[in-house]
C-alpha positions in Angstrom: 144.2 12.5 311.0 141.5 10.1 309.9 140.8 8.9 306.4 137.9 7.2 304.7 137.9 5.2 301.5 134.8 5.3 299.4 134.1 2.8 296.6 132.2 4.5 293.8 130.6 2.3 291.1 130.8 4.2 287.8 129.9 4.0 284.1 132.4 6.5 282.7 130.3 7.6 279.7 127.2 8.6 281.8 128.1 9.2 285.4 130.1 12.4 285.4 127.3 14.5 287.1 126.7 11.8 289.7 130.4 11.7 290.5 130.5 15.5 290.8 127.5 15.4 293.2 129.1 12.7 295.3 132.5 14.6 295.6 130.7 17.9 296.5 128.8 16.1 299.3 132.0 14.9 301.1 132.8 16.6 304.4 136.6 16.4 304.1 139.3 16.9 301.5 139.7 14.5 298.5 143.2 13.1 298.7 143.2 10.8 295.8 140.9 9.1 293.2 142.1 5.7 292.1 140.4 4.0 289.1 140.0 0.3 288.9 140.5 -0.8 285.3 138.5 -3.9 284.4 140.4 -6.0 281.9 138.0 -8.3 280.0 139.4 -8.6 276.5 142.7 -9.0 274.8 142.5 -5.4 273.5 142.0 -4.2 277.0 144.9 -6.3 278.3 147.2 -4.6 275.8 145.8 -1.2 276.7 144.1 -0.4 273.5 140.9 0.4 275.3 139.9 0.1 279.0 136.8 0.1 281.1 136.8 1.6 284.6 134.2 -0.2 286.7 134.7 1.7 290.0 136.8 4.4 291.7 138.3 4.4 295.1 138.0 7.9 296.5 140.2 8.7 299.5 138.8 11.4 301.8 140.7 13.1 304.6 138.2 13.7 307.4 138.1 17.0 309.3 139.5 16.9 312.8 137.0 17.2 315.6 
């Protein structure tokens, strides 16, 4: 089995369609999507609000 990790830069409020298009173009199966939470303020550190600046998308590639 082979896997590929994609880094997908995202602005959560406006990039839903772009994310859907990207996922639909992958050849293999999506195993996991891991958000990276950017902590830039005291409120974000305490979890009151967060900003996701990119996603790691792990794809299981087809054999062959």
